[in-house]
Residue, then its C-alpha position, 0 to 999 in steps of 0.5 A: p499499499a505505502y507505493f500505491i500510496s505514494f505514488r498517487t499522491m506525488d503526482v498530486y502533491g510533490r515529490k518533495p513534500v510526499l517524501i517529507v510525510s514519508w519521512v515523518v511518519a516513518a520516525l513517529a512510528c520507530f519513536a513510538y515504538v521505542m516510547s509505547p508501553d510494556s505493560p497490558r494497561c497502553l492507551a488509558g485503561s484500554q484493553c489493548s495488547p501492548i504487542s500489537l501496539k509495538t506491531s502497530m508502531a512497527v507497521l506504520g514504519k515500515l509504511g512509510i520507509s516503504g513510501s519513502f523509497g518509492v519516492a525516491y526512485v522518482y525524485s533522484c531521476e529528476l534531480f540528476p541533470t542529463v549528464v550524469r543521471n545514470l550516474g546519480t541514479g546507480l550510486t543512489t541505488q547503489f547506496a540504498n542496497f547498501g542499507g539494506v544490507l546493512a539493516p539486519l545486522f544494525l538489528l543483530w548488533g544491538m540485539k547484542f549490545s543491549a544484552r551485553s554491554s553495561a555502556a549500553k545500559e547507561a546510555l539507554p532509557q531507563a524503559l527499555i532496561k526494565a523491557e528486556q529484564n521483565a523479558r528475561k525473568s519471565g524466560c524468554n529469550e529475545v531481547e526487545p530490539g528497542p535500541v535498533i528501533l531509535l536508531f532507524g527512527i534517527f536515520c529517519g530523521v537525517g534522511l527527512l531534514a537531507s530532504c528538506l534541502l531538496p528542489e521541488t521537481l513537479g512540472q519542472p523541466l527536468a535540467e540537460s547540465l549541471h549548470e541547469r541544475g546549479r541556477 
């Protein structure tokens, strides 16, 4: 659904606003995942499960990231002038694929870091440390990926800030040379 939504809206509202909204959704969902409570009473006494709240935030974050990824392909093709469009699009695609390869490694590293490091216990919010301790007491061997999700949220914030610096390309002619793009 993220690609469908982003492709339908970027021709109406523009590439830059859709990219920015996608980054905002992804970043806020990542931060909400980290801050969501682990107790059964989550949202002012409602009967929701903390697992369903965390899952909803993870899916919403995936929606935002997928939407930004779809817009970024179209946007990057329009940003580069014709003389370097192949090179620029190829490099951005390569960096995106490199990030896709590193993402699972960050997850493994973060789980190992949060489970064993005393520095993590000083750096992480107390809520994450308590969640890890409660999971271990209940016999659960899985470690909460909260620190890594927080890192992903920070990366989304950096992408959001970088996107604010880009020009809008909707309805603009494609630049033919580097000189034209510099104007």
